[in-house]
N, C-alpha and C positions, 0 to 999 in steps of 0.2 A: 133596373129597365129593361124591360122587353127588344124585341132586334126593333118592333114594329113600331114603333114608339118611338127608336133610337131613329128610325131612317125619317121617320113625319118629321123628327124634328129638324137635321139636316136638313131636309129639303126642304122646308121651309126657312130656312137660314141660309141658304142656294140663292133662292127668291128672292129674300129681301138686302144679300148680297148685288143683284145681276143686273135685278130689274130698281126705277122708282117707285115709286107711286103715283099710284094716279089721282088722288088727289090736288089736282086745282088748285093757285094761290089766290087768295081769294081775301085779301085780310082787312082792305079798305084804308091802304095807311101808302103813307110819302108821296097820294094824289100829285106831290110835286117834289123838284128834289131835295132832301134830307137837306140840311141846313145847320151846321153844329160846332162841336170844339175837338179837336180828337189830341189827346195825348202825342204817340207818337215817332212823327219829323222834330219837334225839340225838344219833346226830354230821353225819349226812348227810353230802353229797359233799367239806362243806369239810372235815371232820376225822378223817374217818376215816384208821386209818392198819394199821402191824405191832403197834405197842407196844398201843395202843387193844386192839386184838382176844385180843393173846397177855395181854395182862390181863382180859379179862373171859374168856374160857376158865378165869384164876387161879380167880378171881370165883367162876363158876359151878359149882365147883370146891370153892371151899373153905366158901361162904357157907349152903354147905345147899341151893340149886338144882337141882345133880345128883341127889340125896340126895332130892329132891321129884319127880324127874322130867325135869324142863330138859336138853334132848340138846345141843340146833346150836348152834355158832355161825356165822352166817352173812352174811357180806360184802353186804353189798346195792350201787349203786350209786359209781363213781368205781377199783374195781380196778384196772384195763386201764383202757391208755394207748393203745396203736396196732395193730399187725401189722407181722410182721415181711414182709420177700422171698415165704417162702412160707403166706402168707395165716396163718401162726401169733398167735393169738394173746396179746400184750406187754402183762407186768404193769407197773402203773407200779413203776420202780424206785424213786423217791425216797420214795414211802408203802411200799412192801413190797419193801426191798430185799434180804433173803432170798430172798424167790421165794413164788410160792405154796403151792410141794409142800411146804417146810419151815413154812410156817404150821399146814398140814394135820395134819405130824407131829407137830408140838408139839400141836395138837388133840385128831390120837390116844389122842398118849400121855397129858389126859387122860382120858381115854376118855369124849372128844365126841364126837362127828359134824359134823363140815365143810359147811358149805354155803354157796351162790356164785352170783349173781349172774347175769343177760345181760336181750337183750331180742328182740325174734323181727321189729323192723328192724334199717334200714342202721344205728342208734346208737341208744345208749342216752337215756334218758328226761334224762342233763344229759349231753349232748350226745358220750358213749364210744365206744367202738365194739360195735356192735350180732353179731348172729348171722345174721342173714340171707344166704341164700348162703352159710353156713359151717356151717349148725348139727352136720352128723358130728363135722365139724373140730376142732370148738367142747366137742360131746362126746367126744373123745378124748383131748383134749387135758383136761379135766375131770375124766373116770375115774385117765386117768393121774395127780393127780395128787392124788388122792383123795376127788374130792368124795362127796359123800352127803348132796347138797339141792340140786337146783335149783330159786331163783325163778328167771320167764321174763317179762319186763315188757313192756308192749302198745301202746311209741310207735316213731314215723318208723316202721312198716308200709304206708308208701302204702295200695294198693287190697288188699293181704291179705286174705285170708276166712283169718278166725280160728280154727277147726275145725281147718282145715286147716295151719294155722302151725305149732300145736302140736300135731299130731297130727304132723310132717316131724319136732319134737322129739321128743318121746314115742318116735318110733322112733328117732331120732338115740343117746337115752341106752339105750333097751334093745339096741341093735345091739351098746354096750360090753359091755355082761357084764358089768357094775356096779352091786349093788343100789343107785338114786338114787330120791328121793323128790322125783315133780315138784309144785314149786309153779305154779299159773298165776295168771299176776298182766293180767286186761287190766279188772279196775274192772267187772264185772258188764254192756259195755259191748252183749255179744250173749248176753246169758239163757246164759251156760257151765253153767249146772246145768243141763237141756236135752236135754245134748250132749257135758260134761266127763269125766263118770264113767268113759268110758272114756279118755280121755285121759290126765288128769294127778292127783295121790292131795288136791290139791283147790286151789278155786280161788278166787278173791277173787267177791264177789259184790255189790261197792256202792264208788261212791271208795275215796280214800284219808281213814284215818283222822286227826284232827288234834288237839289238846291242847286240849278245851274241853269243856264243860257240854253245851252246844244249839249252835252257831253250827253256820253251813256258810260256808266258799271262796265265792270269783267261779271257780276255776280248779278248785271241783268237792269240795276236801277236805269231811269231814261227822266234827261228831262226834259219839264213839261212840253217843249217845243215837237217832241220826239212822240210825244207821245198824242199833240191832236192827231198827228202823222199817219197814225195807229187805228185815231175813234173812225176818222174821215171812211164814211162809205158805212159805216156802220146805226145811221141814226136810224133804221123803218124799221129797225129790237125793241127805240126806245118809246117809253108814252109812261101814263099815268101811271104812279105804282108797279112800276118796270124802269130803271136807268141803266146805262151805260155808265162806272161812273169813270174819273178821266185819276182819282185818285185826290189825295188831303191838298188843299193847297199848300204852298213856299211861301209867299207872302208875310214878310216881315222876317223872315229867316236868314237873311246878310247874305243869302248868293244871287240876288236879283237886284238890278236898276231897278230903280222907283219905272223908271217907264215896260222894265221891261214883266215888273210885278205887273201893273195896269193891267199889259198885255196879258199874261197869263189868267187873271180875276173875267177878263176881257169875253176869252177865248171857252172859258169853263162855263158866263155864259149864255154862248154860242149854245155849246152844248148839252144845255140841260146837264150835265155836271152837280151832284150833291155837291154844294157847298161847306166844306170843312175847313175851317182853317189852326191848318199847323202848325202857329206858330205861339210864345208866349202875347196872350192877350194880356195877363197880365200889367206890362210895359211893352205899351206899343210908340214908335210917335207918330206926329200928326199925318206923314205920309200914311204911311202905316195901317189906321182907319179910316183916310179919306177915300181909301181904295175897296175896305173889307166892308167901310160903309157905305160903298154910293147904293142910294135906293134905285136909281134909274136902273143902270145894268143888273145887282138884283132884282130887280121883276125882270127882265128879261130869263134870268132865270128859273123863275118863281111864273112865268106865262100858264095862263090855265091852259092852256090848248097844248101844252107836253110836248112840240115836237122840242126832238135835237137839230142844232142847224146842220147846215152843213153848208161844203167849200165849194164853190160855185165860178173861183178862177183859180186857175194856181198857173201863176207866169214867173218860177222860180224864187226868186226872194219875194217873191210879190204873193201874196191872197187874197183872195176875196172873200167873207165868209158868209151865211146868211142862215137867218132861225125867224118862218113866220112864226107868227102872232096871233091872237081871240081877235079877232073885228080885223080880220085882212093887212095887216102892217104887217111891218118887217123890220127887224133888230140888221145892222151891217154891221161889220169886221174887217177892217180893211190892215193888213196885216206886213208888216214892212220887215223882211227876216234881215235886211242887208245892212252893211257897215255904214252905208249915208242915210240925206232924210231922200226921200220919192213923192212925189206928185203923183195920186193913185183916184181911181174916178171907179164908181159902179153905175152901170146904163140901165131903165129900167126896164128895161127887156129882159136885164141877166135877172130881176127880184119877179119876174113876172107878171109887171106891168107894163098899160101900154104904152109907151115913146110919149103921147099925147097930154095925160095925164100933169096934174103938178098935186105933190107931195109936200107934207110940210116936214122939216125934218130938224131934231133935235138932238144937236153933241152934248151924249150921254157925260163926259168926259169932263167940257168945260164946262156944262149944262147950260146951254144955251140955243136956245130956239134962232134958227139959220134963216127961218121964212120958207115961203110953199116953190120949189124948185121945179124945174118941167126934164123930164128928159133923162137925166142924170144927175149926178151924187160925184163930189168930188171933192181932195185935201192933201192937204202934205202932209206926210206919215215922217213922224222920226222914226231915226232909223234901233232897230229891237223894237219898236212898238206901235201903237195899234191908233186907230179913230176908228171912234165908233159912233155908229149912229140912230134912230130911229124914226123911220122914215112911216108917215099917214098921210095917205094919197086921202 
């Protein structure tokens, strides 16, 4: 090879690594926050297999989740085991003996969509083969299998530039010609809300969620209450096709009381976060089903205006969150972080309404219409709980 050719190729490689493509994301997908199920929170690496995924798809179709809007069945880490002599990604045949294409076909046969996981580095977070250097090859394989959604992690990535790395996979997915929702998972480490609108359909803005009320783990895991603290202020970056992702839900995993789980689900809806169940949906208590299938709360998350809600008042343990809805309506969550119940209120002025108007108020958890009110709304909010209403002038 001539020196000139080598220099030309080297310059091209440096350009690719140093700067993202100028092609803007316009895949027409995720116009409302994606809804579905992800395997990681409950099954992790140790317990995920073909039977679990089959049964999760069965449950989504039979429990009312599909009817409520849940669509994606996403296998997280540990489905892959190696690469073959041609560099093709190889599924773990012990865990997935029928292969990934057959699994995707099964999910599609239920009227659902199939999602898969990879990583921008040499290895995934669990040490399986990553996609660094195989971006276009892997994207072609996922598309051939029938993937509708790709979650792309950020472990073992050396000194890569995150925007360049994720843009490269965006372009690889686009090249397949298959509509694939692109989920960025770099934990907010490089402020993706500033650059990811043209790269992915959703991006994690914080560290990983853990199943607790208000804890923080040494490795970076965060309780959902700490995640919403970090999401506050990012609302201007979200909208149809590009969402701040607050991570998978912990509803039904045992670390939260039912009151705390209702508050968790309510705030994810206010934040217009993707609603990705992270529990064992094959075996849900009636209380867990009641939370995950609350169509009034889901409608807030899926509102077509596509606005992320914001915190409009912070009185220490007592917070008021509001989300503007299509038609000029508002969803409001009164959140009580304290150890005792509290009478809380919100005024019409805080919501952008004149005080003198009448507005219909519906409690979205009791599923009761509270009549027409003027000036303000107040309610007794349980400890670690929420009262969530829709206000319609």
